[in-house]
N, C-alpha and C positions, 0 to 999 in steps of 0.2 A: 662683468659677470652678473647674470641675473639669478637671484635667489627666489624669485616668485615662480609658482607653478599654477597654471589654470587648467582645470579639468571639469568635465561634465559628469555628474553622478546622479543616479536614480535612488531616491529615498522613499521608503514606505512608512507613513506615520498614521497614527490614530488619535482621535480626539472625541471627548464627550462634553455635553453642556445642556443647560436648560433651554437654550434657544439654538437656532441654526447657526447664528453668528458666533456664539460661544464655542460650539463644536468645531467649526472651521478654525477659529482663532487658536483653540487648544491644540489642534493638529499641526497647524503651521508653526506654532511656537516651539514644537518639539523637534523641528528640523535642526535648529542650532544645537540642541542638546545631543542629538544623534551624531551630528557632524563633529562635535568636539571630542567624542569618544574615539573617533577614527583618525583624526589628524592632530598634529602638534600645535601649530599656530595658524589660525585662519584669519585672513585679512578681509575677505568678503564672501558672503553667501547670497547668490542672486537666483530666485526661482524663475525658471523659464517656462515650464509647462506643468499644469496640474490636471491629473486624471482622477476621477472618482471611481474607486474600486467598489466601495460599499457605502450606502447611506441609509440608516435606519431611524425610524421614529417610533418610540415606545410610549404608549399611553396606558395609564392605570389609574384606578380610583384609590384615593387615600382617605382614610377615615380616622378620626380622633377617638380613641378608646373603642375601636372596632365598630361603633354604631353612629357616632355623632359627627356632624359637619363633614359630609363627604365632599371631596373636591377632586377634579380631574388633574393629574400631573402628567407632563410630557417631558421626555428626555430624548436627546438626539445623539447619535453616534455616527461618525464618519471615518472611513479608511481611505487615505489618499496616496497616490503614487506621484511624487513630485520630482521633476527633473530640475536640477540646480547646477549653476555654474559656480564652482568653488575655487577661490584664489587663496593659495596657501603660501606660507613662508617656509622655505627649506632651511631649517635651523642647522641641520647636519652639514650643509655645504658652506657655512660661514666659518672663516678662519679667524680665530681669536688670538691676539697677542698676549703673552703672559708677562705680568709684572709682579714682583714681590715687594710688598711694602710693610711698614710697621702697622700695628693695630691702631686705627684712628680713634677708637673708643678706649684704648688702654690708658692706664695711669703710669706716667714715667716716674720712677723712683730714683732719686740721685744716689750715686755710689757713696757710701759712708766709709771713710777711712779712719782707722784707729791709730792714734799716736800715743805711744807709751813712753 
């Protein structure tokens, strides 16, 4: 009996960063977070195809106290559609055997008998 299930899923993720690499890494790192919300136990997430929906570069001037030390700042934003192969473990299909045992952390108190 196989309790593994493999399926192909399309996930849309977004990421921001100070460089292009950081923006893509941020977006791809969110794949696992999104998949964990939908599935119980994931064994493997394998990206198959990545499509860029939107990629933006935002540039602005930053100044200290509105006048001093102007510098140009750039931030990147990407929105990706990623096709992933997801292998999950079907926990509901597992049959568990039931055992009733004593508490292993409990303290055993000996029975005290009174003799009068």
